[in-house]
Each structure stands twice: as structure tokens, then as C-alpha cells.
N, C-alpha and C positions, 0 to 999 in steps of 0.2 A: 375664270369669268367665264361662264356658257353663253354660246351662242347655238343658236338652232335652225331647221331649214335646209330644206335639200341645194338649194342653189346655193345658198351660202357657203355650205359643209364643202361642197363640191371646188368653188372657188378657191377657199383656203386651203382645201388639199391642193389642188392644182397650183396654188401660188405660193402659200406660205405654211408646206407641211412642218418646218421647226417650229412653228407656234402651236402646232397640237400637241396636248398632254395627255388627254382621253378623248376617244370617241364612245357615245352612246346610241346604239342601236335599239330601235324598239320594232323595228320588223327585220325580216329575211331581203336581203338586199341581192344584187349581179354578184357571184362568187371573184368574180376578177375587182371588184370594187370595193368586197371586203375586205382580197389580200392587201388591194394600196394602201388603205385605212390601216390594218394592222402591219403592216410596214413599216409606219411612220409612228403610231402611238399600239400603246394598250385598247382594245375593241371590248365593249363591257354592252350585255346585252340586258334591258331595262322592260321593264312593263308599261302597260299604258300609262296606268293610272300615275308611277315616278316619271316617268314623261313628261306628262302633263303639269306636273309639280317641279320638274326640271325647267321647263318653258313657263312657268306662271301663269299655266293656261293659252299659250300664244300656240301658232299652230306651225308642230315643229316635222312633222311629215314623218316621224320614223328617223330624224336625224339630230343629233347636239352633239358637241363639241364643247369640251373643256380647251380654251389657249390658254394659254400667257398673259398676263394684264395686257394690256394698251398703255404705251406711255403717252402720256402730252410732250409736246415739244415746247421749249421756253422760247418766247421772243428770241433771243442771242441765236436760238439755231436756227432762223428762219432769215435773217437780213441780209443774205447772200443771196437769196432770191430773187428774183425782177418780179415776179406778179402777187399780189397776196389778195383774198379775199377777207372783208372784215363783216361779220355778223354783229349788228347791234339789238342786243334784247329779242333774236328770233329763238323762241321757246319751242317752237313744235318739232319734234323728235323728226317725222316725218318728212319736213322741210328742210332741214340740216342735214339729213342723209341724203338726199335729194341732191342738193349742193354740195356735199363732199364729192357725190360721186358725178355731178357734172365737172366739179373742178379737177378731178383726178383726167377726165379723157381730155379736156382743152388745155391739159398743161398746168392750170396753176401751181405755184409753188409751196401755197399754204393755204388754210383756213383759219384763222382767226375768230373766236365767239369772244363777244363784250359785252358789258352791263349785264352779266349774269356769272355764279358764283358756282355754280356747281353743275355739271353734265354725267348724262346716262351712257355712258360708253358702251354699255352693249345692245344700247338700243338703236345708238348713230349704228356704228355697225352692222346692225341685222338693213336700218332702214338705206343704208350706203348700197346696199348689196354687196358689203366685204369691202369696197372700195376705200376706207375708211385704213385700212391695212396697208396702204401706200401712201397713203397722205398727212404730213406733217398736220399736226391739230391743235391749237394754243386755248388757254383761256386766259384771257386779261381782263379781269372784271373794270377797271377801271378806264373809260374808251378817252378820254382827255389826254391822260396819259401816256397811252398805247399811240397818238396819233403823234404826239408830241418825239414820242422814241424814232419814230419810223421816219418822220419827217428829219431828223439829226443825224438818220442814215442814208438822206439821198430820195426816200418817196415823197411823190406826189400822189396826193389824196384826192380822190374822188369822189363825191357823195352823190348816191342816186334821189330827185327830188323832183318831183311834176314839172317846176319850175325851172328845169336844168337846162342847159345845153343840148340841142340833138344829140344822141349817142354816134349817129352814124358821120357826126361831121364834127367829132372831137378828135384830136393829134395827141394820142397820149402818151407819157413819155414813157421811159426806155424801162424805171423801174416806181412802178406803179402799183396804190392800192385802194381798193376800192370797196367802201362801204355800202351795203345794204341794208335794210330797216325790216320789221316786221309790217306786216299791212296792217296791223289793227293802228299800234300807234308811231312808224315811220320812224324819223331818225329826229331829234330836237334840235331847234335851232341852234344850242350851243357847240353842239357837235357839227352842223352844216357850215357854219360861220368859221369852222377851224380850215375847212377842206379848201384844197386850191381851186376847185371847182365843182360846180355840182351838174350833175348828168340824169338827161332823162329817156326815158323811150317813148317815140311820138305813136299816139296810136291813131290809127283811122277811125276806129268809131269811140264814142266818149265811154267812160268807165272811172270809176275811180280808182282803182289801180289793178296790177297783176301779182298775181301770187309770187311770192317771195323767190320761190325757184325757179319759176319761171322768168323770170326779171333775170335771175342771176346767170340763166343759160343763154339769155339773149346777150347781155353783158361779155359772157366770156366768149362767147362764139364770135362778136365783133371784136375785142382786142388780138386775139387768138386768129382769126381769117381775114380781118379788116372789111 
């Protein structure tokens, strides 16, 4: 698995050096930094054309890493947690990455992506600035089965909906799972009806919706900090 970019490469070097298998540098770097990279993995010099090919045209900034494959978690792995974010049919990688980053800093125990069959893990790692490396991620395509499984394990299910109760006035259960939908299609009625409570972010000015990553940040802050 190849990830690229200076910020994410340094983040992985600082926090997950054992994940690095090879380092590819397209330009000269500080000697101390070179030594740190060479101390954990083989360093390979690559020319600009090769670097662009490895990054598939992305902005690599001269830094590319080959890392061990990221392993998705199973639903069983995360049931001991108390706070789960569920992303219903959220397909935009930038949004998923931003939500993972938010979830990580606010102490969410896991993120579950549902109503999808595949995930581009390399892109999510990059979009999350590396936060995915420390966040359990589950892919569980069937949303109704997911909700049933979590309910049987004691989770209360909260679904974001513009008609829901004001987020500021909700007393969340100790074990909670919050469902967020994409801005385009939102959360379908059959999923909303399975939630224990519908919640909403009340806005001062009228608008159709918030970006899902912004909504996730507000919900996480409310639950984490009251």
C-alpha cells in the first residue's frame, strides 16, 4: 500500500514506524530526517516520473511510503466501545477522511461505513492525515442488520435528521451509535425508523443542510464535551 505527502509521511514515521516497509524519496531532505527514515526501513531514491506514477498523479511533495496493508476491523471487534459513528452511504473520500480525523480527536471508538461494498483505504488514510491508522474502521454493507446487531449489544441508535430533537437537548446513552447520511440522499426512512431517537443540529439561518463532515464534528463535540 502506497501513501504519499510530507505531512502524512512524517505522521506515520512519528507514530507508526513499524508500519513502514519502504521509503521513496524524490528529493533531497534534511540529513537527520533521512537518518530517521533509514533507521526504520529501506530508503529508495526515485525520479520525478516514477514518483508521479506511484502517487497516481497526486501531490506527493517528494515523500512516498510503502506501508503494511491497513486491516479493516470487524463489527465484533468494536462492540466493547461506547461511541460509534455510522456513515450511511457517505461516498466522498474527503468527507470520510475528515470524519475519521474528527472521530479520532474526539475519542470515538470506531467508524462504520454502511450501504457501500468497497472502500479506497489508501485515499482515506491520506484524507484523514493519517488518523485512520489509529481508528478502527468497519465496512458493513447492510445497514438494517448493522443496527440490529448493535441494538442487541446494548447500543442506543441516534440518527441525524432535520426534523429530529435539538442535539443540545439530547441526553445520550452510555453506549451510543450515531448515524450520519450524505448531504445528497441523507438517511432513508426505513433506517430512520429503526433509530431510538432522531437528532438535529439547529441552525440560526435557514439552509438545506451542513456538509456531513461538519455535522460529524458538531455531533462529536456535543457528545464528548457536553
